[in-house]
PQR file of N, CA, C, O and H, with PARSE charges and radii, in Angstrom:
ATOM      1  N   MET A   1     -90.487 -22.061  26.882 -0.4000 1.5000
ATOM      2  CA  MET A   1     -90.219 -22.300  28.296 -0.0000 2.0000
ATOM      3  C   MET A   1     -89.721 -23.737  28.466  0.5500 1.7000
ATOM      4  O   MET A   1     -90.308 -24.671  27.921 -0.5500 1.4000
ATOM      5  N   ARG A   2     -88.646 -23.905  29.216 -0.4000 1.5000
ATOM      6  CA  ARG A   2     -88.088 -25.223  29.469 -0.0000 2.0000
ATOM      7  C   ARG A   2     -88.919 -25.951  30.511  0.5500 1.7000
ATOM      8  O   ARG A   2     -89.475 -25.334  31.420 -0.5500 1.4000
ATOM      9  H   ARG A   2     -88.169 -23.146  29.659  0.4000 1.0000
ATOM     10  N   THR A   3     -88.998 -27.263  30.371 -0.4000 1.5000
ATOM     11  CA  THR A   3     -89.725 -28.059  31.356 -0.0000 2.0000
ATOM     12  C   THR A   3     -88.795 -29.149  31.895  0.5500 1.7000
ATOM     13  O   THR A   3     -87.981 -29.701  31.155 -0.5500 1.4000
ATOM     14  H   THR A   3     -88.547 -27.763  29.633  0.4000 1.0000
ATOM     15  N   PRO A   4     -88.923 -29.450  33.185 -0.5600 1.5000
ATOM     16  CA  PRO A   4     -88.068 -30.486  33.774  0.2800 2.0000
ATOM     17  C   PRO A   4     -88.499 -31.871  33.299  0.5500 1.7000
ATOM     18  O   PRO A   4     -89.612 -32.034  32.800 -0.5500 1.4000
ATOM     19  N   PRO A   5     -87.632 -32.865  33.449 -0.5600 1.5000
ATOM     20  CA  PRO A   5     -88.032 -34.236  33.143  0.2800 2.0000
ATOM     21  C   PRO A   5     -89.271 -34.598  33.967  0.5500 1.7000
ATOM     22  O   PRO A   5     -89.471 -34.052  35.052 -0.5500 1.4000
ATOM     23  N   PRO A   6     -90.100 -35.510  33.464 -0.5600 1.5000
ATOM     24  CA  PRO A   6     -91.377 -35.800  34.134  0.2800 2.0000
ATOM     25  C   PRO A   6     -91.260 -36.307  35.564  0.5500 1.7000
ATOM     26  O   PRO A   6     -92.196 -36.143  36.346 -0.5500 1.4000
ATOM     27  N   ASP A   7     -90.141 -36.917  35.927 -0.4000 1.5000
ATOM     28  CA  ASP A   7     -90.012 -37.449  37.284 -0.0000 2.0000
ATOM     29  C   ASP A   7     -89.337 -36.471  38.247  0.5500 1.7000
ATOM     30  O   ASP A   7     -88.974 -36.858  39.357 -0.5500 1.4000
ATOM     31  H   ASP A   7     -89.380 -37.051  35.292  0.4000 1.0000
ATOM     32  N   TRP A   8     -89.166 -35.222  37.845 -0.4000 1.5000
ATOM     33  CA  TRP A   8     -88.563 -34.199  38.704 -0.0000 2.0000
ATOM     34  C   TRP A   8     -89.616 -33.198  39.134  0.5500 1.7000
ATOM     35  O   TRP A   8     -90.444 -32.765  38.333 -0.5500 1.4000
ATOM     36  H   TRP A   8     -89.462 -34.907  36.943  0.4000 1.0000
ATOM     37  N   ALA A   9     -89.578 -32.830  40.421 -0.4000 1.5000
ATOM     38  CA  ALA A   9     -90.501 -31.833  40.961 -0.0000 2.0000
ATOM     39  C   ALA A   9     -89.797 -30.488  41.048  0.5500 1.7000
ATOM     40  O   ALA A   9     -88.641 -30.410  41.466 -0.5500 1.4000
ATOM     41  H   ALA A   9     -88.906 -33.181  41.073  0.4000 1.0000
ATOM     42  N   VAL A  10     -90.490 -29.438  40.657 -0.4000 1.5000
ATOM     43  CA  VAL A  10     -89.987 -28.071  40.791 -0.0000 2.0000
ATOM     44  C   VAL A  10     -91.049 -27.301  41.570  0.5500 1.7000
ATOM     45  O   VAL A  10     -92.213 -27.278  41.171 -0.5500 1.4000
ATOM     46  H   VAL A  10     -91.429 -29.501  40.318  0.4000 1.0000
ATOM     47  N   PRO A  11     -90.660 -26.671  42.678 -0.5600 1.5000
ATOM     48  CA  PRO A  11     -91.647 -25.969  43.506  0.2800 2.0000
ATOM     49  C   PRO A  11     -92.410 -24.901  42.727  0.5500 1.7000
ATOM     50  O   PRO A  11     -91.881 -24.292  41.797 -0.5500 1.4000
ATOM     51  N   GLU A  12     -93.648 -24.691  43.121 -0.4000 1.5000
ATOM     52  CA  GLU A  12     -94.477 -23.675  42.488 -0.0000 2.0000
ATOM     53  C   GLU A  12     -93.809 -22.309  42.626  0.5500 1.7000
ATOM     54  O   GLU A  12     -93.312 -21.960  43.697 -0.5500 1.4000
ATOM     55  H   GLU A  12     -94.077 -25.186  43.876  0.4000 1.0000
ATOM     56  N   GLY A  13     -93.801 -21.553  41.557 -0.4000 1.5000
ATOM     57  CA  GLY A  13     -93.178 -20.238  41.558 -0.0000 2.0000
ATOM     58  C   GLY A  13     -91.742 -20.252  41.080  0.5500 1.7000
ATOM     59  O   GLY A  13     -91.179 -19.195  40.793 -0.5500 1.4000
ATOM     60  H   GLY A  13     -94.205 -21.836  40.687  0.4000 1.0000
ATOM     61  N   TYR A  14     -91.131 -21.437  40.988 -0.4000 1.5000
ATOM     62  CA  TYR A  14     -89.765 -21.582  40.500 -0.0000 2.0000
ATOM     63  C   TYR A  14     -89.805 -21.821  38.987  0.5500 1.7000
ATOM     64  O   TYR A  14     -90.748 -22.427  38.480 -0.5500 1.4000
ATOM     65  H   TYR A  14     -91.589 -22.295  41.221  0.4000 1.0000
ATOM     66  N   ALA A  15     -88.789 -21.350  38.274 -0.4000 1.5000
ATOM     67  CA  ALA A  15     -88.702 -21.545  36.826 -0.0000 2.0000
ATOM     68  C   ALA A  15     -87.534 -22.485  36.525  0.5500 1.7000
ATOM     69  O   ALA A  15     -86.378 -22.145  36.775 -0.5500 1.4000
ATOM     70  H   ALA A  15     -88.023 -20.858  38.686  0.4000 1.0000
ATOM     71  N   PHE A  16     -87.842 -23.670  35.988 -0.4000 1.5000
ATOM     72  CA  PHE A  16     -86.822 -24.652  35.646 -0.0000 2.0000
ATOM     73  C   PHE A  16     -85.860 -24.057  34.633  0.5500 1.7000
ATOM     74  O   PHE A  16     -86.273 -23.409  33.672 -0.5500 1.4000
ATOM     75  H   PHE A  16     -88.781 -23.947  35.785  0.4000 1.0000
ATOM     76  N   SER A  17     -84.559 -24.286  34.861 -0.4000 1.5000
ATOM     77  CA  SER A  17     -83.536 -23.738  33.978 -0.0000 2.0000
ATOM     78  C   SER A  17     -82.775 -24.824  33.227  0.5500 1.7000
ATOM     79  O   SER A  17     -82.441 -24.644  32.056 -0.5500 1.4000
ATOM     80  H   SER A  17     -84.223 -24.812  35.642  0.4000 1.0000
ATOM     81  N   GLY A  18     -82.498 -25.946  33.885 -0.4000 1.5000
ATOM     82  CA  GLY A  18     -81.756 -27.015  33.226 -0.0000 2.0000
ATOM     83  C   GLY A  18     -81.288 -28.053  34.224  0.5500 1.7000
ATOM     84  O   GLY A  18     -81.510 -27.926  35.428 -0.5500 1.4000
ATOM     85  H   GLY A  18     -82.769 -26.091  34.836  0.4000 1.0000
ATOM     86  N   MET A  19     -80.638 -29.079  33.705 -0.4000 1.5000
ATOM     87  CA  MET A  19     -80.130 -30.155  34.540 -0.0000 2.0000
ATOM     88  C   MET A  19     -78.624 -30.006  34.700  0.5500 1.7000
ATOM     89  O   MET A  19     -77.964 -29.363  33.883 -0.5500 1.4000
ATOM     90  H   MET A  19     -80.458 -29.182  32.727  0.4000 1.0000
ATOM     91  N   GLY A  20     -78.088 -30.605  35.759 -0.4000 1.5000
ATOM     92  CA  GLY A  20     -76.654 -30.559  35.997 -0.0000 2.0000
ATOM     93  C   GLY A  20     -76.255 -31.593  37.024  0.5500 1.7000
ATOM     94  O   GLY A  20     -77.073 -32.396  37.472 -0.5500 1.4000
ATOM     95  H   GLY A  20     -78.624 -31.126  36.422  0.4000 1.0000
ATOM     96  N   ARG A  21     -74.988 -31.562  37.390 -0.4000 1.5000
ATOM     97  CA  ARG A  21     -74.458 -32.448  38.429 -0.0000 2.0000
ATOM     98  C   ARG A  21     -73.755 -31.595  39.473  0.5500 1.7000
ATOM     99  O   ARG A  21     -73.112 -30.598  39.147 -0.5500 1.4000
ATOM    100  H   ARG A  21     -74.323 -30.909  37.026  0.4000 1.0000
ATOM    101  N   CYS A  22     -73.883 -31.995  40.720 -0.4000 1.5000
ATOM    102  CA  CYS A  22     -73.241 -31.296  41.825 -0.0000 2.0000
ATOM    103  C   CYS A  22     -71.726 -31.456  41.701  0.5500 1.7000
ATOM    104  O   CYS A  22     -71.241 -32.566  41.484 -0.5500 1.4000
ATOM    105  H   CYS A  22     -74.406 -32.806  40.984  0.4000 1.0000
ATOM    106  N   ARG A  23     -70.984 -30.375  41.835 -0.4000 1.5000
ATOM    107  CA  ARG A  23     -69.521 -30.433  41.788 -0.0000 2.0000
ATOM    108  C   ARG A  23     -68.932 -31.026  43.050  0.5500 1.7000
ATOM    109  O   ARG A  23     -67.757 -31.393  43.069 -0.5500 1.4000
ATOM    110  H   ARG A  23     -71.378 -29.473  42.011  0.4000 1.0000
ATOM    111  N   GLY A  24     -69.727 -31.127  44.106 -0.4000 1.5000
ATOM    112  CA  GLY A  24     -69.236 -31.689  45.357 -0.0000 2.0000
ATOM    113  C   GLY A  24     -69.435 -33.186  45.450  0.5500 1.7000
ATOM    114  O   GLY A  24     -68.476 -33.924  45.674 -0.5500 1.4000
ATOM    115  H   GLY A  24     -70.682 -30.829  44.090  0.4000 1.0000
ATOM    116  N   CYS A  25     -70.675 -33.652  45.282 -0.4000 1.5000
ATOM    117  CA  CYS A  25     -70.978 -35.067  45.479 -0.0000 2.0000
ATOM    118  C   CYS A  25     -71.302 -35.807  44.187  0.5500 1.7000
ATOM    119  O   CYS A  25     -71.398 -37.034  44.193 -0.5500 1.4000
ATOM    120  H   CYS A  25     -71.455 -33.053  45.100  0.4000 1.0000
ATOM    121  N   GLY A  26     -71.470 -35.091  43.085 -0.4000 1.5000
ATOM    122  CA  GLY A  26     -71.738 -35.722  41.799 -0.0000 2.0000
ATOM    123  C   GLY A  26     -73.185 -36.087  41.546  0.5500 1.7000
ATOM    124  O   GLY A  26     -73.495 -36.684  40.515 -0.5500 1.4000
ATOM    125  H   GLY A  26     -71.392 -34.094  43.080  0.4000 1.0000
ATOM    126  N   ALA A  27     -74.085 -35.740  42.465 -0.4000 1.5000
ATOM    127  CA  ALA A  27     -75.500 -36.070  42.301 -0.0000 2.0000
ATOM    128  C   ALA A  27     -76.114 -35.280  41.150  0.5500 1.7000
ATOM    129  O   ALA A  27     -75.752 -34.130  40.902 -0.5500 1.4000
ATOM    130  H   ALA A  27     -73.833 -35.255  43.303  0.4000 1.0000
ATOM    131  N   GLU A  28     -77.051 -35.923  40.453 -0.4000 1.5000
ATOM    132  CA  GLU A  28     -77.800 -35.224  39.403 -0.0000 2.0000
ATOM    133  C   GLU A  28     -78.763 -34.258  40.092  0.5500 1.7000
ATOM    134  O   GLU A  28     -79.357 -34.588  41.118 -0.5500 1.4000
ATOM    135  H   GLU A  28     -77.344 -36.857  40.654  0.4000 1.0000
ATOM    136  N   MET A  29     -78.912 -33.070  39.523 -0.4000 1.5000
ATOM    137  CA  MET A  29     -79.813 -32.077  40.104 -0.0000 2.0000
ATOM    138  C   MET A  29     -80.359 -31.176  39.006  0.5500 1.7000
ATOM    139  O   MET A  29     -79.807 -31.095  37.909 -0.5500 1.4000
ATOM    140  H   MET A  29     -78.430 -32.802  38.689  0.4000 1.0000
ATOM    141  N   ALA A  30     -81.447 -30.509  39.325 -0.4000 1.5000
ATOM    142  CA  ALA A  30     -82.051 -29.543  38.415 -0.0000 2.0000
ATOM    143  C   ALA A  30     -81.711 -28.149  38.920  0.5500 1.7000
ATOM    144  O   ALA A  30     -81.569 -27.927  40.122 -0.5500 1.4000
ATOM    145  H   ALA A  30     -81.896 -30.575  40.216  0.4000 1.0000
ATOM    146  N   TRP A  31     -81.582 -27.216  37.988 -0.4000 1.5000
ATOM    147  CA  TRP A  31     -81.398 -25.815  38.362 -0.0000 2.0000
ATOM    148  C   TRP A  31     -82.699 -25.079  38.083  0.5500 1.7000
ATOM    149  O   TRP A  31     -83.336 -25.294  37.052 -0.5500 1.4000
ATOM    150  H   TRP A  31     -81.698 -27.396  37.011  0.4000 1.0000
ATOM    151  N   ALA A  32     -83.088 -24.210  39.009 -0.4000 1.5000
ATOM    152  CA  ALA A  32     -84.312 -23.435  38.837 -0.0000 2.0000
ATOM    153  C   ALA A  32     -84.118 -22.048  39.425  0.5500 1.7000
ATOM    154  O   ALA A  32     -83.370 -21.861  40.384 -0.5500 1.4000
ATOM    155  H   ALA A  32     -82.571 -24.036  39.847  0.4000 1.0000
ATOM    156  N   LYS A  33     -84.804 -21.082  38.834 -0.4000 1.5000
ATOM    157  CA  LYS A  33     -84.764 -19.711  39.350 -0.0000 2.0000
ATOM    158  C   LYS A  33     -85.886 -19.550  40.362  0.5500 1.7000
ATOM    159  O   LYS A  33     -87.043 -19.864  40.082 -0.5500 1.4000
ATOM    160  H   LYS A  33     -85.412 -21.234  38.055  0.4000 1.0000
ATOM    161  N   THR A  34     -85.526 -19.052  41.550 -0.4000 1.5000
ATOM    162  CA  THR A  34     -86.504 -18.860  42.622 -0.0000 2.0000
ATOM    163  C   THR A  34     -87.367 -17.631  42.317  0.5500 1.7000
ATOM    164  O   THR A  34     -87.033 -16.841  41.434 -0.5500 1.4000
ATOM    165  H   THR A  34     -84.586 -18.796  41.777  0.4000 1.0000
ATOM    166  N   PRO A  35     -88.470 -17.472  43.042 -0.5600 1.5000
ATOM    167  CA  PRO A  35     -89.281 -16.260  42.857  0.2800 2.0000
ATOM    168  C   PRO A  35     -88.493 -14.976  43.134  0.5500 1.7000
ATOM    169  O   PRO A  35     -88.840 -13.911  42.623 -0.5500 1.4000
ATOM    170  N   ALA A  36     -87.424 -15.078  43.947 -0.4000 1.5000
ATOM    171  CA  ALA A  36     -86.584 -13.913  44.250 -0.0000 2.0000
ATOM    172  C   ALA A  36     -85.543 -13.658  43.160  0.5500 1.7000
ATOM    173  O   ALA A  36     -84.792 -12.685  43.232 -0.5500 1.4000
ATOM    174  H   ALA A  36     -87.142 -15.944  44.361  0.4000 1.0000
ATOM    175  N   GLY A  37     -85.497 -14.542  42.141 -0.4000 1.5000
ATOM    176  CA  GLY A  37     -84.574 -14.343  41.033 -0.0000 2.0000
ATOM    177  C   GLY A  37     -83.213 -14.998  41.208  0.5500 1.7000
ATOM    178  O   GLY A  37     -82.321 -14.769  40.391 -0.5500 1.4000
ATOM    179  H   GLY A  37     -86.106 -15.332  42.083  0.4000 1.0000
ATOM    180  N   LYS A  38     -83.025 -15.804  42.243 -0.4000 1.5000
ATOM    181  CA  LYS A  38     -81.752 -16.483  42.466 -0.0000 2.0000
ATOM    182  C   LYS A  38     -81.829 -17.908  41.923  0.5500 1.7000
ATOM    183  O   LYS A  38     -82.913 -18.485  41.833 -0.5500 1.4000
ATOM    184  H   LYS A  38     -83.750 -15.991  42.906  0.4000 1.0000
ATOM    185  N   MET A  39     -80.684 -18.467  41.566 -0.4000 1.5000
ATOM    186  CA  MET A  39     -80.630 -19.835  41.078 -0.0000 2.0000
ATOM    187  C   MET A  39     -80.521 -20.794  42.261  0.5500 1.7000
ATOM    188  O   MET A  39     -79.784 -20.538  43.213 -0.5500 1.4000
ATOM    189  H   MET A  39     -79.804 -17.998  41.639  0.4000 1.0000
ATOM    190  N   ALA A  40     -81.263 -21.900  42.190 -0.4000 1.5000
ATOM    191  CA  ALA A  40     -81.263 -22.890  43.260 -0.0000 2.0000
ATOM    192  C   ALA A  40     -81.068 -24.285  42.670  0.5500 1.7000
ATOM    193  O   ALA A  40     -81.708 -24.629  41.677 -0.5500 1.4000
ATOM    194  H   ALA A  40     -81.862 -22.108  41.417  0.4000 1.0000
ATOM    195  N   PRO A  41     -80.179 -25.100  43.277 -0.5600 1.5000
ATOM    196  CA  PRO A  41     -80.038 -26.489  42.856  0.2800 2.0000
ATOM    197  C   PRO A  41     -81.113 -27.324  43.552  0.5500 1.7000
ATOM    198  O   PRO A  41     -81.303 -27.203  44.762 -0.5500 1.4000
ATOM    199  N   LEU A  42     -81.809 -28.162  42.802 -0.4000 1.5000
ATOM    200  CA  LEU A  42     -82.909 -28.948  43.367 -0.0000 2.0000
ATOM    201  C   LEU A  42     -82.686 -30.442  43.208  0.5500 1.7000
ATOM    202  O   LEU A  42     -82.203 -30.903  42.173 -0.5500 1.4000
ATOM    203  H   LEU A  42     -81.654 -28.261  41.819  0.4000 1.0000
ATOM    204  N   ASP A  43     -83.043 -31.194  44.243 -0.4000 1.5000
ATOM    205  CA  ASP A  43     -83.052 -32.645  44.171 -0.0000 2.0000
ATOM    206  C   ASP A  43     -84.322 -33.087  43.439  0.5500 1.7000
ATOM    207  O   ASP A  43     -85.201 -32.272  43.156 -0.5500 1.4000
ATOM    208  H   ASP A  43     -83.435 -30.819  45.084  0.4000 1.0000
ATOM    209  N   ARG A  44     -84.407 -34.363  43.143 -0.4000 1.5000
ATOM    210  CA  ARG A  44     -85.530 -34.925  42.386 -0.0000 2.0000
ATOM    211  C   ARG A  44     -86.886 -34.602  43.009  0.5500 1.7000
ATOM    212  O   ARG A  44     -87.870 -34.408  42.295 -0.5500 1.4000
ATOM    213  H   ARG A  44     -83.694 -35.025  43.373  0.4000 1.0000
ATOM    214  N   ASP A  45     -86.939 -34.546  44.351 -0.4000 1.5000
ATOM    215  CA  ASP A  45     -88.217 -34.286  45.020 -0.0000 2.0000
ATOM    216  C   ASP A  45     -88.530 -32.798  45.157  0.5500 1.7000
ATOM    217  O   ASP A  45     -89.551 -32.443  45.746 -0.5500 1.4000
ATOM    218  H   ASP A  45     -86.140 -34.704  44.931  0.4000 1.0000
ATOM    219  N   GLY A  46     -87.674 -31.917  44.627 -0.4000 1.5000
ATOM    220  CA  GLY A  46     -87.932 -30.486  44.646 -0.0000 2.0000
ATOM    221  C   GLY A  46     -87.315 -29.745  45.815  0.5500 1.7000
ATOM    222  O   GLY A  46     -87.455 -28.526  45.907 -0.5500 1.4000
ATOM    223  H   GLY A  46     -86.845 -32.206  44.148  0.4000 1.0000
ATOM    224  N   THR A  47     -86.634 -30.448  46.710 -0.4000 1.5000
ATOM    225  CA  THR A  47     -85.981 -29.754  47.821 -0.0000 2.0000
ATOM    226  C   THR A  47     -84.614 -29.235  47.380  0.5500 1.7000
ATOM    227  O   THR A  47     -84.002 -29.772  46.457 -0.5500 1.4000
ATOM    228  H   THR A  47     -86.521 -31.439  46.635  0.4000 1.0000
ATOM    229  N   ASN A  48     -84.153 -28.198  48.045 -0.4000 1.5000
ATOM    230  CA  ASN A  48     -82.864 -27.613  47.714 -0.0000 2.0000
ATOM    231  C   ASN A  48     -81.757 -28.637  47.965  0.5500 1.7000
ATOM    232  O   ASN A  48     -81.722 -29.270  49.020 -0.5500 1.4000
ATOM    233  H   ASN A  48     -84.650 -27.762  48.796  0.4000 1.0000
ATOM    234  N   HIS A  49     -80.862 -28.799  47.004 -0.4000 1.5000
ATOM    235  CA  HIS A  49     -79.796 -29.799  47.116 -0.0000 2.0000
ATOM    236  C   HIS A  49     -78.838 -29.501  48.267  0.5500 1.7000
ATOM    237  O   HIS A  49     -78.193 -30.419  48.773 -0.5500 1.4000
ATOM    238  H   HIS A  49     -80.890 -28.285  46.146  0.4000 1.0000
ATOM    239  N   PHE A  50     -78.728 -28.258  48.688 -0.4000 1.5000
ATOM    240  CA  PHE A  50     -77.835 -27.937  49.807 -0.0000 2.0000
ATOM    241  C   PHE A  50     -78.288 -28.611  51.102  0.5500 1.7000
ATOM    242  O   PHE A  50     -77.486 -28.760  52.024 -0.5500 1.4000
ATOM    243  H   PHE A  50     -79.252 -27.512  48.277  0.4000 1.0000
ATOM    244  N   VAL A  51     -79.534 -29.015  51.190 -0.4000 1.5000
ATOM    245  CA  VAL A  51     -80.032 -29.708  52.377 -0.0000 2.0000
ATOM    246  C   VAL A  51     -79.463 -31.124  52.438  0.5500 1.7000
ATOM    247  O   VAL A  51     -79.112 -31.598  53.518 -0.5500 1.4000
ATOM    248  H   VAL A  51     -80.185 -28.894  50.441  0.4000 1.0000
ATOM    249  N   SER A  52     -79.368 -31.802  51.300 -0.4000 1.5000
ATOM    250  CA  SER A  52     -78.957 -33.211  51.290 -0.0000 2.0000
ATOM    251  C   SER A  52     -77.498 -33.452  50.899  0.5500 1.7000
ATOM    252  O   SER A  52     -76.997 -34.559  51.095 -0.5500 1.4000
ATOM    253  H   SER A  52     -79.653 -31.416  50.423  0.4000 1.0000
ATOM    254  N   CYS A  53     -76.815 -32.469  50.363 -0.4000 1.5000
ATOM    255  CA  CYS A  53     -75.465 -32.672  49.853 -0.0000 2.0000
ATOM    256  C   CYS A  53     -74.469 -32.902  50.990  0.5500 1.7000
ATOM    257  O   CYS A  53     -74.373 -32.080  51.901 -0.5500 1.4000
ATOM    258  H   CYS A  53     -77.222 -31.570  50.203  0.4000 1.0000
ATOM    259  N   PRO A  54     -73.722 -34.020  50.944 -0.5600 1.5000
ATOM    260  CA  PRO A  54     -72.725 -34.264  51.984  0.2800 2.0000
ATOM    261  C   PRO A  54     -71.526 -33.310  51.893  0.5500 1.7000
ATOM    262  O   PRO A  54     -70.736 -33.226  52.833 -0.5500 1.4000
ATOM    263  N   GLU A  55     -71.385 -32.607  50.792 -0.4000 1.5000
ATOM    264  CA  GLU A  55     -70.277 -31.666  50.590 -0.0000 2.0000
ATOM    265  C   GLU A  55     -70.730 -30.198  50.689  0.5500 1.7000
ATOM    266  O   GLU A  55     -70.026 -29.307  50.215 -0.5500 1.4000
ATOM    267  H   GLU A  55     -72.026 -32.676  50.028  0.4000 1.0000
ATOM    268  N   ARG A  56     -71.878 -29.944  51.289 -0.4000 1.5000
ATOM    269  CA  ARG A  56     -72.451 -28.588  51.308 -0.0000 2.0000
ATOM    270  C   ARG A  56     -71.531 -27.536  51.920  0.5500 1.7000
ATOM    271  O   ARG A  56     -71.572 -26.376  51.510 -0.5500 1.4000
ATOM    272  H   ARG A  56     -72.450 -30.668  51.674  0.4000 1.0000
ATOM    273  N   GLU A  57     -70.705 -27.915  52.890 -0.4000 1.5000
ATOM    274  CA  GLU A  57     -69.817 -26.943  53.530 -0.0000 2.0000
ATOM    275  C   GLU A  57     -68.804 -26.354  52.546  0.5500 1.7000
ATOM    276  O   GLU A  57     -68.334 -25.234  52.746 -0.5500 1.4000
ATOM    277  H   GLU A  57     -70.672 -28.857  53.224  0.4000 1.0000
ATOM    278  N   ARG A  58     -68.462 -27.087  51.491 -0.4000 1.5000
ATOM    279  CA  ARG A  58     -67.530 -26.576  50.479 -0.0000 2.0000
ATOM    280  C   ARG A  58     -68.084 -25.361  49.752  0.5500 1.7000
ATOM    281  O   ARG A  58     -67.322 -24.539  49.243 -0.5500 1.4000
ATOM    282  H   ARG A  58     -68.844 -27.997  51.328  0.4000 1.0000
ATOM    283  N   PHE A  59     -69.410 -25.242  49.701 -0.4000 1.5000
ATOM    284  CA  PHE A  59     -70.033 -24.180  48.920 -0.0000 2.0000
ATOM    285  C   PHE A  59     -70.585 -23.050  49.773  0.5500 1.7000
ATOM    286  O   PHE A  59     -71.119 -22.074  49.246 -0.5500 1.4000
ATOM    287  H   PHE A  59     -70.029 -25.910  50.115  0.4000 1.0000
ATOM    288  N   ARG A  60     -70.460 -23.178  51.089 -0.4000 1.5000
ATOM    289  CA  ARG A  60     -70.982 -22.150  51.983 -0.0000 2.0000
ATOM    290  C   ARG A  60     -70.159 -20.890  51.872  0.5500 1.7000
ATOM    291  O   ARG A  60     -68.930 -20.942  51.926 -0.5500 1.4000
ATOM    292  H   ARG A  60     -70.026 -23.971  51.517  0.4000 1.0000
ATOM    293  N   ARG A  61     -70.812 -19.770  51.720 -0.4000 1.5000
ATOM    294  CA  ARG A  61     -70.120 -18.473  51.661 -0.0000 2.0000
ATOM    295  C   ARG A  61     -70.031 -17.916  53.072  0.5500 1.7000
ATOM    296  O   ARG A  61     -71.038 -17.783  53.767 -0.5500 1.4000
ATOM    297  H   ARG A  61     -71.810 -19.727  51.676  0.4000 1.0000
ATOM    298  N   ARG A  62     -68.838 -17.599  53.476 -0.4000 1.5000
ATOM    299  CA  ARG A  62     -68.609 -17.068  54.833 -0.0000 2.0000
ATOM    300  C   ARG A  62     -68.568 -15.547  54.771  0.5500 1.7000
ATOM    301  O   ARG A  62     -67.979 -14.955  53.866 -0.5500 1.4000
ATOM    302  H   ARG A  62     -68.020 -17.707  52.911  0.4000 1.0000
ATOM    303  N   LYS A  63     -69.207 -14.939  55.750 -0.4000 1.5000
ATOM    304  CA  LYS A  63     -69.132 -13.484  55.882 -0.0000 2.0000
ATOM    305  C   LYS A  63     -67.872 -13.145  56.668  0.5500 1.7000
ATOM    306  O   LYS A  63     -67.529 -13.841  57.623 -0.5500 1.4000
ATOM    307  H   LYS A  63     -69.685 -15.419  56.485  0.4000 1.0000
ATOM    308  N   ASP A  64     -67.184 -12.083  56.274 -0.4000 1.5000
ATOM    309  CA  ASP A  64     -65.980 -11.665  57.003 -0.0000 2.0000
ATOM    310  C   ASP A  64     -66.382 -11.167  58.387  0.5500 1.7000
ATOM    311  O   ASP A  64     -67.371 -10.451  58.543 -0.5500 1.4000
ATOM    312  H   ASP A  64     -67.462 -11.518  55.498  0.4000 1.0000
ATOM    313  N   ALA A  65     -65.607 -11.554  59.371 -0.4000 1.5000
ATOM    314  CA  ALA A  65     -65.901 -11.173  60.757 -0.0000 2.0000
ATOM    315  C   ALA A  65     -65.408  -9.778  61.071  0.5500 1.7000
ATOM    316  O   ALA A  65     -65.574  -9.302  62.194 -0.5500 1.4000
ATOM    317  H   ALA A  65     -64.804 -12.136  59.244  0.4000 1.0000
TER
END
């Protein structure tokens, strides 16, 4: 089982997958699988990177109207 670096928080129930960088803002982030089985980018404090990313709109999936 992979473990995150010691200074990174991963929420309980999430499975750490690896480290990476955001393609939008370049921030370092961790990838983890959620309890629902989806991949989530996480900031150092364990919050979803989409909350803090200044480029989040680039990655938003739009539903067809």
